[in-house]
N, C-alpha and C positions, 0 to 999 in steps of 0.2 A: 980122150974123155970116152967114159963108159955111160951106158944109160940103161934105164929100165923100160925104154919104150918097145923093145922087142916083144914084150908081154906085160903091157901096162897093169898096175894094179888097179882092179875093179871091184866096187862095192855097191850093193843096193842101197839107194838113198833117194828120198824124195827131193824132186827139184824145189819145191817151196821153202826147203829148208838150205839151200845152197847161199843165199845172202848172209845167214847168221855163219856158216862154216867159212865163207871167204873173210869175214869181218874177223874171226877167232884166227885163222891164220894170218891174216895181215897184221894183227896185233902181235901174234907170238913171233913173227919174223920182220919187226920193224925195220931191221936194218936192210931188208931186200928191197929192190926196186919192183914196183907193183905195176902190172898191166892186167886190164880187164877186158880186152876185145873179145876174147872166145874163152871163156871160162876165167880162171884166175892164174897169171902167171907170175911167179916170185922168182926173181933173178939176182944172183949175186956175180961176182966178177969171174968166178971159176966153176958156177953150178947154176941149174934153174929147176923149178918144179912147177908143171901145169896141173891144174885141177878143173875139170872141167864135166859138166853134166851132160849126159847123152839126150838128143832131141827125140829119140825114138824109143828109149829103155829107161826104165828107173833105176839108172846105174850112175857112178861117177868113175870116171877114169883119172887116175893119178900116174904121170909120165913125168920122169926127171932124167936130167943128165949131170954128171958130175965127174969128177977126176978118176974115179973108181967106182967098179960096179957096187961096191958095198956102201959107198956115199950115197949113191943114187937111190939104192934100195932103202937106205936109213931115211933119205927125204919122203920117200913115198910110204913107208910105215910110220913114221911121225905123223904124217897127214892123215894116214888111215884110223889112227887111234883116235883122231878128232870127229870122225863119223859117228 
């Protein structure tokens, strides 16, 4: 498994907009298992994406793990486009 967690994608984003982002990502990836304990985690059998807002900065972290680094980066890039 490869991940982009070593250097997660980070984007400036207002925390009050996170619920609409989570809704959009959940709708776009309806086949994924959804967990909302600490941000939004979308999981498939061979990959996952975590999107979480920072409690101390106006940023969102995008962290993914997949079979290849390019697939993990693609998950982060896809979510970043929705910011």
